[in-house]
C-alpha positions in Angstrom: 161.6 51.2 93.5 163.8 53.7 93.5 162.9 56.3 91.5 159.4 56.5 93.7 161.5 56.9 96.3 162.6 60.1 94.8 159.0 61.1 93.4 158.2 60.7 97.6 160.6 62.8 98.8 160.0 65.4 96.2 156.5 65.6 97.3 156.9 65.7 100.9 160.1 68.4 100.4 157.5 71.2 98.9 156.2 73.8 101.2 152.9 74.9 100.9 154.1 77.7 98.9 155.4 75.5 96.4 152.5 73.2 96.1 150.6 76.0 95.5 152.6 77.3 92.9 153.1 73.9 91.4 149.2 74.1 91.1 148.9 77.4 89.5 151.6 76.5 87.5 150.2 72.9 86.0 146.5 74.5 85.8 147.1 77.7 83.8 148.0 75.6 80.7 144.9 73.7 81.2 142.8 76.9 82.1 143.9 78.2 78.9 143.5 75.4 76.5 140.0 75.2 77.8 139.3 78.7 77.6 140.3 78.9 74.5 138.4 75.7 73.0 135.0 77.9 74.8 136.1 81.0 73.5 136.2 79.4 70.0 132.6 77.9 70.5 131.1 81.7 71.7 132.7 83.2 68.5 132.1 80.8 66.1 128.3 81.2 67.9 128.7 85.0 67.2 129.7 84.3 63.8 126.8 81.8 62.8 124.4 84.4 64.3 124.9 86.7 60.9 122.6 84.5 59.6 120.3 84.3 61.9 118.8 83.4 65.2 117.6 80.1 64.2 121.2 79.3 63.1 122.5 80.1 65.9 119.4 77.8 67.7 120.1 75.2 64.8 124.1 74.7 65.6 123.0 74.5 69.7 120.4 71.4 69.0 123.9 69.7 67.9 125.6 70.4 70.9 124.0 67.6 73.4 123.8 64.8 70.6 127.5 65.3 69.7 128.7 64.9 74.0 126.4 61.6 73.8 128.3 60.1 71.2 131.7 61.5 72.9 130.1 60.1 76.0 132.3 56.6 76.0 135.2 58.7 74.7 135.2 61.8 77.4 135.1 59.0 79.9 137.9 56.5 78.5 140.2 59.6 79.0 138.9 60.9 82.2 140.2 57.2 83.3 143.2 57.5 80.9 144.2 60.3 83.0 144.1 59.3 86.4 145.7 56.2 85.3 149.0 58.0 83.9 149.3 60.1 86.6 148.6 57.4 89.6 151.5 54.9 87.1 153.3 57.9 87.4 153.5 58.4 91.1 154.3 54.9 91.3 157.2 55.0 89.0 155.5 52.7 86.2 156.8 54.1 83.3 156.2 51.2 81.0 152.7 50.2 81.9 152.0 53.8 81.6 153.0 53.7 77.9 151.1 50.6 77.6 148.2 51.8 78.5 148.1 55.1 75.7 148.6 52.8 73.1 146.1 50.4 74.5 143.7 53.7 74.7 144.8 55.1 71.4 143.8 51.2 69.3 140.7 51.2 70.8 139.8 55.0 70.3 140.2 54.6 66.3 138.2 51.3 66.2 134.9 53.0 68.3 135.6 56.5 66.3 135.0 54.7 63.0 131.8 52.6 64.1 130.5 55.4 65.8 130.8 58.4 63.6 129.4 56.1 60.9 126.1 55.8 63.0 126.2 59.3 63.8 125.7 60.1 60.0 123.6 57.7 59.0 120.9 58.5 61.3 122.0 62.2 62.2 117.8 63.2 60.9 116.3 60.9 63.7 118.9 62.2 65.8 117.9 66.1 65.5 114.7 65.4 65.5 114.8 63.7 68.5 116.3 66.7 69.9 113.8 69.1 69.4 114.4 70.6 66.3 111.6 72.3 64.8 110.6 73.5 60.6 113.4 76.5 60.9 116.0 74.6 62.7 116.0 70.9 61.4 117.7 70.8 57.7 120.3 73.2 58.7 121.1 71.4 62.3 121.3 67.7 60.7 124.1 69.3 57.9 126.0 70.9 60.6 126.0 67.5 62.9 127.0 65.2 60.0 129.7 67.2 58.8 131.2 67.5 62.3 130.8 63.5 63.1 132.0 62.7 60.3 135.2 65.0 61.0 135.3 63.4 65.0 138.2 61.2 64.4 140.7 64.0 64.9 138.8 65.2 67.8 139.2 61.4 69.6 143.1 60.9 68.5 143.3 64.5 70.3 141.5 64.5 73.4 143.4 60.3 74.1 146.9 61.6 74.0 146.0 65.2 75.4 144.8 63.3 78.4 147.2 61.2 78.6 149.8 64.4 78.5 147.7 66.1 80.9 148.0 62.9 83.7 151.4 63.2 83.4 151.6 66.9 84.4 152.0 67.8 80.9 149.4 70.0 80.8 150.3 72.6 78.0 150.4 70.4 75.3 146.3 70.3 75.6 147.3 74.7 75.6 148.8 75.3 72.4 146.9 72.5 70.5 143.7 74.7 71.6 145.1 77.7 70.4 145.5 76.6 67.8 142.8 74.7 66.5 140.6 78.1 67.9 142.6 80.3 66.0 142.3 78.0 62.5 138.8 77.8 63.2 138.0 81.2 63.8 140.0 82.4 61.0 138.0 79.7 58.5 134.3 80.8 59.5 134.9 83.9 58.4 136.2 82.6 54.8 133.8 79.8 54.8 130.5 81.3 56.5 130.2 84.8 54.9 132.3 84.0 52.0 135.7 86.0 52.2 138.6 87.1 50.2 137.7 84.9 47.4 136.8 81.6 49.3 132.8 80.9 48.9 129.9 81.6 51.3 128.8 78.0 52.5 126.5 79.4 56.0 126.1 76.6 58.7 128.0 74.6 55.9 131.3 76.8 56.4 131.0 76.9 59.9 131.1 72.8 60.3 133.8 72.5 57.9 136.2 75.1 59.7 135.4 73.1 63.2 136.4 70.3 61.2 139.8 71.6 60.2 141.0 73.2 63.5 140.7 69.8 64.7 143.3 68.0 62.4 145.4 70.7 63.1 145.2 70.0 66.5 145.4 65.7 65.5 148.5 67.0 64.2 150.3 68.6 66.6 149.0 66.1 69.7 150.9 63.3 67.7 154.3 65.1 67.3 154.1 65.9 71.5 154.1 62.5 71.0 158.2 62.6 70.1 159.1 65.2 72.9 162.2 64.1 74.4 161.0 65.1 78.1 157.0 63.5 77.4 156.8 61.1 79.8 154.8 58.9 77.3 156.2 58.7 74.1 156.5 57.3 70.6 160.3 56.7 70.7 159.9 55.2 73.7 157.2 52.9 73.0 159.2 51.6 69.9 162.3 51.5 71.7 160.7 48.6 74.2 158.6 47.5 71.0 155.4 47.7 73.5 151.8 47.0 72.1 148.7 47.2 72.8 147.9 45.3 76.0 144.4 43.3 76.5 144.9 43.3 80.3 145.7 47.1 80.1 143.0 47.7 78.2 140.8 45.7 80.3 142.0 47.3 83.2 140.8 50.7 81.8 137.7 50.0 80.3 136.6 48.4 83.9 137.7 52.3 85.3 136.1 54.2 82.1 132.3 52.2 82.5 131.6 53.7 85.5 132.3 56.9 83.7 130.6 56.0 80.8 127.2 55.1 82.6 127.9 58.1 84.4 129.0 60.6 81.3 125.3 58.9 79.6 123.0 59.9 82.8 124.5 63.3 82.6 124.1 63.8 78.6 120.7 62.3 78.6 119.5 65.0 81.4 121.1 67.9 79.7 120.0 66.7 76.5 116.1 66.3 78.2 116.4 69.9 79.8 117.7 70.8 75.7 114.7 69.2 74.5 112.4 71.4 77.3 114.3 74.4 76.1 113.7 74.0 72.4 110.1 73.5 72.8 110.2 77.0 74.9 110.4 79.0 71.0 113.3 79.7 68.9 113.8 83.2 71.2 114.0 81.3 74.5 116.5 78.1 73.0 118.8 81.1 71.2 119.2 82.9 74.4 119.3 79.6 76.4 122.0 78.2 74.2 124.3 81.3 74.1 123.6 81.2 78.1 125.0 77.9 78.4 128.1 79.3 76.3 128.7 81.7 78.7 128.7 79.0 81.5 131.2 76.9 79.5 133.6 80.3 79.4 133.2 79.8 83.3 133.6 75.9 82.9 136.9 75.8 81.2 138.3 77.3 84.6 137.2 74.8 86.4 138.5 71.9 84.1 141.9 73.2 84.3 141.7 73.3 87.9 140.4 69.9 87.5 143.4 68.7 85.3 145.6 69.9 88.0 144.0 68.2 91.1 143.6 64.9 89.1 147.8 65.3 87.7 148.9 66.4 91.3 146.9 64.3 93.8 146.7 61.1 91.5 151.2 61.3 91.6 150.5 61.9 95.5 148.2 58.8 95.7 150.9 56.9 93.7 153.5 57.6 95.5 151.5 56.7 98.7 151.0 60.2 100.2 147.2 60.9 100.9 147.5 63.9 102.8 149.3 65.5 100.2 146.8 64.5 97.3 144.1 66.1 100.1 145.8 69.2 100.0 146.7 69.5 96.3 142.8 69.2 95.9 141.9 71.8 98.6 144.6 74.2 97.1 142.8 73.6 93.7 139.6 74.2 95.1 140.5 77.6 96.9 142.0 79.1 93.5 138.5 78.5 92.1 136.9 79.6 94.6 139.0 83.1 94.2 138.0 82.8 90.4 134.6 82.1 90.6 134.3 85.3 92.3 136.0 87.2 89.5 133.7 85.6 86.9 130.2 86.7 88.9 130.9 90.1 89.1 132.3 90.4 85.3 128.5 88.5 84.4 126.5 90.5 86.7 128.2 94.4 84.9 128.8 92.7 81.7 126.4 89.6 80.7 124.0 92.5 79.1 126.6 93.7 76.8 127.4 90.1 75.9 124.6 89.1 75.2 124.0 92.3 73.0 127.1 91.0 70.8 124.5 88.1 69.8 121.0 89.9 69.7 121.9 93.2 68.8 118.6 95.6 69.4 116.1 92.8 70.1 115.0 93.3 73.1 112.8 90.2 73.9 116.0 88.0 73.7 118.0 90.3 75.5 115.1 90.5 78.6 114.9 86.9 78.7 119.2 86.8 78.6 119.3 89.6 81.1 117.5 86.8 83.4 119.6 83.9 82.5 122.7 86.2 83.2 121.3 86.1 87.1 121.3 82.6 87.2 124.7 82.1 86.1 126.1 84.8 88.5 124.8 82.0 91.3 126.0 78.5 89.2 129.6 80.1 88.5 129.8 80.3 92.4 129.4 76.8 92.8 131.0 75.1 89.2 134.9 75.5 90.0 134.6 73.8 93.8 132.3 71.6 92.3 134.1 70.4 89.1 137.1 70.4 90.8 136.2 68.1 94.0 135.0 65.5 91.7 137.5 65.1 89.5 139.7 64.4 91.9 137.2 61.6 93.6 137.1 60.1 89.6 140.8 60.6 89.7 141.1 58.4 93.2 138.8 55.8 91.5 135.3 56.7 93.6 133.9 56.3 90.6 130.6 54.3 91.9 130.1 57.6 94.5 130.7 60.1 91.3 128.3 57.5 89.1 125.3 57.3 91.7 125.5 61.6 92.4 125.0 62.0 88.4 122.4 59.8 88.6 120.8 61.5 91.0 121.4 65.0 90.2 121.6 65.7 86.8 119.5 62.7 85.5 116.3 63.1 88.3 116.8 66.2 90.1 117.6 68.8 87.3 115.2 67.2 84.6 112.6 66.8 87.3 112.3 70.6 88.9 113.0 71.5 85.3 110.0 69.7 83.9 108.3 70.8 87.2 108.7 74.4 87.2 108.3 74.7 83.0 105.2 72.5 82.8 103.3 73.1 86.4 104.4 76.1 87.3 104.8 77.6 83.5 108.1 79.4 84.8 109.3 79.2 81.0 113.1 79.5 80.6 113.5 80.7 84.4 112.7 77.1 85.0 115.0 75.6 82.7 117.5 77.8 84.7 116.3 76.3 88.5 116.8 72.7 87.2 120.3 73.8 86.8 120.9 75.6 89.8 119.3 72.9 92.1 121.3 70.2 90.0 124.7 72.4 90.7 123.8 72.9 94.3 123.4 69.2 95.0 126.3 68.1 93.5 128.7 70.2 94.9 127.2 69.5 98.5 127.0 65.7 98.3 130.8 65.9 96.6 132.3 68.5 99.6 131.0 65.5 102.1 132.3 63.0 100.4 135.8 64.7 99.9 136.2 65.6 103.5 134.8 62.0 104.5 138.6 60.7 103.5 136.5 57.8 101.9 137.9 57.8 98.6 141.2 57.4 99.7 142.4 54.1 99.3 140.9 53.5 96.1 142.8 51.4 93.8 142.9 52.2 89.9 
C-alpha cells in the first residue's frame, strides 16, 4: 500500500491553485475532444444541408435511435471510467487493467449482435422515430451504414473511457480531432463528388463518418502500447491477464443502473424528437440544428465532467472525500465561466449560425432565433448539471442519478413537451420549454444531493 500512501500524500500536498491547474490540464484535452466531435457533427450537417432541408431532417432522425443502441456501451464506459479512477487511487493497477480487458471483450461481443439488429430492422426503427415520406428512405440508408460500422465507435469509446479514468484525457482529444478531420475531408469528397470521387449524397456522409471512426479506433488501440499508460497491453501480456467474470460482473452491476438511466433519458429524448418531427420539416430541421448547437455547449461540460470523474474518483480511492468534493466544485466553477461566455455567443451570433444552414430561408430562421433564446438560458444550467451528475455517478451514487433521470427526462420533459404542444399549441417553443424544465429540475436536484454529501462513501 506504499504507493497508495504516496498518491494520498501527493493529493494532500496540492494547494488550491495547483488543484485548479490540474483540473484545467485534465479537462481541456477532453473538452477539445468533445468539441471536435460536435463541430464535425455540425459541419457534417452543414454539408448535408446542401442536399436540402429534408436531408438535414433525415440525418437528425437517426440520432436518437443510434443513441438508444449506444446506451449499453455508454453506460459501461461511464462505469469503466469511474472504476479505473477509483482503482488508480487505491493502487490496484492489475485490477484496473483486468477490468478494461473484460470490458473490451464484452463490448466486441455485444456490438456484433446489436449492430445486426439495427441494420436488419432499420426500416421500422426509423419509421417509429417519426420519419415522413420525404425523409424516410435517406434516414434508413444513413442509419444502416453508421450502425454497420458501429464496432469502431464502441471499441474507441471503451479504450478512451479507461484512459480518461486514469487521467490520460489527451487520447480522446487526438483520436476525436483526427476522426473529425477525416470525416470532414471525406464528406467533401463523397457527398458532392470531388477530385474524381463519386457523388454519393447521404450515403457518402455516412461512409465518411464510419471511416473517421475507423481511424480513431486504430489510434486508441495504439495508445494502449504507450509506456506511460496506466492501462496498457504490454502490462497485460507481462502478467498474463485475462478477462475475469468477477471484474466484469462488478462492472456490469454498476453499469446496469446507468443502462436504465440512459434508456430512460434516450426514450425521453426520442419522445421529444418524435413530437418535433410531427411539427413539419421546417420546424424539425431547425430543431435538429438547435440540438447540434446545444451539443456544442455540452462538449465543454463533457470535458469538465471527465476531469471531475478522474480527479474526484482518484481522491475517493485514496480516502480523501473532502478533496473529491473540492475537485468537483473547481470543475463546476470553471463551467460557470464557460457557460456565461457561450450564452453571450449564442445571443449575438445565433441567427448567423443558423443562417449557415438555411441561408435566406426566413420562416426557418424565425424559428431558429426563438430556439437560440432558449439555448442561451439552457447552457447556463447545462455545464453545472453535467459536472455534478458525473461526479455522483463516479462516486457510485447511481440510484440517485437513475431516479432523477427517470423523473425529469422521461416524466417531466416528455410531459411538459406534450402539454405545451398538444394542449397549449405552442409548436416548437413547447419542445424547448420541455427541455428547459428538464435541465432546471435535474440541476436543482443534483446540486442538493452534491451538497448533502450523501454520495461520499459509496463503494465501487
